[in-house]
C-alpha positions in Angstrom: -26.8 63.8 12.5 -27.2 64.6 16.2 -29.1 67.8 15.5 -31.3 66.1 12.9 -32.2 63.5 15.5 -33.8 66.1 17.7 -36.9 67.4 16.0 -37.8 64.5 13.7 -39.2 61.0 14.1 -36.8 58.8 12.1 -36.8 55.1 11.5 -35.0 53.0 14.2 -32.2 52.4 11.7 -31.3 56.1 11.8 -30.7 56.0 15.5 -28.7 52.9 15.2 -26.5 54.5 12.6 -26.3 57.6 14.8 -25.0 55.5 17.6 -22.3 54.0 15.4 -21.2 57.4 14.0 -21.1 59.2 17.3 -19.3 56.3 19.0 -16.7 56.1 16.2 -16.2 59.9 16.3 -15.8 59.9 20.0 -13.3 57.1 20.0 -11.3 58.9 17.3 -11.3 62.0 19.5 -10.2 59.9 22.5 -7.2 58.8 20.5 -6.4 62.3 19.4 -6.8 63.8 22.9 -4.7 61.0 24.4 -1.9 61.8 22.0 -2.3 65.5 22.8 -2.5 64.8 26.6 -5.8 66.7 27.0 -7.2 64.7 29.9 -10.5 66.7 30.2 -11.5 66.0 26.6 -10.2 62.5 26.8 -12.6 61.7 29.7 -15.5 63.6 28.1 -15.2 61.9 24.7 -14.8 58.5 26.5 -18.1 59.1 28.3 -19.8 60.0 25.0 -18.4 56.8 23.4 -19.8 54.8 26.3 -23.2 56.5 26.3 -23.7 56.1 22.5 -22.2 52.6 22.4 -24.2 50.5 19.9 -23.0 47.1 21.2 -24.3 47.5 24.7 -26.9 50.3 24.3 -28.2 52.5 27.1 -31.9 53.0 26.7 -33.4 56.3 27.7 -36.6 58.0 26.9 -36.9 60.3 23.8 -36.9 63.6 25.9 -33.6 62.6 27.6 -32.0 61.7 24.3 -33.1 65.1 22.8 -31.1 66.9 25.6 -28.1 64.5 25.3 -28.1 64.8 21.4 -28.0 68.6 21.7 -25.3 68.7 24.3 -23.1 66.2 22.5 -23.6 68.1 19.2 -22.3 71.3 21.0 -19.4 69.3 22.5 -18.4 68.1 19.1 -18.6 71.6 17.7 -16.6 73.1 20.5 -14.0 70.3 20.2 -13.2 71.4 16.7 -11.8 74.6 18.2 -10.4 73.3 21.5 -8.7 70.1 20.6 -5.6 71.3 18.7 -2.0 70.6 18.8 0.2 73.5 20.0 2.5 72.9 17.0 
């Protein structure tokens, strides 16, 4: 969803849904990283959750959101491989 938000002009509802999905995913990863005691990822995903928070939104211009969307998409992709239990 983050990568789809970069090149296209979507209705406002898409970006609202995107905020909810990204925030929920980041909060889930906060919970996972807290249990795994991975402080770096905990803080990073906490910041993502705050940035994309749909209840108290942070308004930025489109160019800034394009950069943020790309970076967060990469972070989520990297987190798949980096946030693992040692068991």
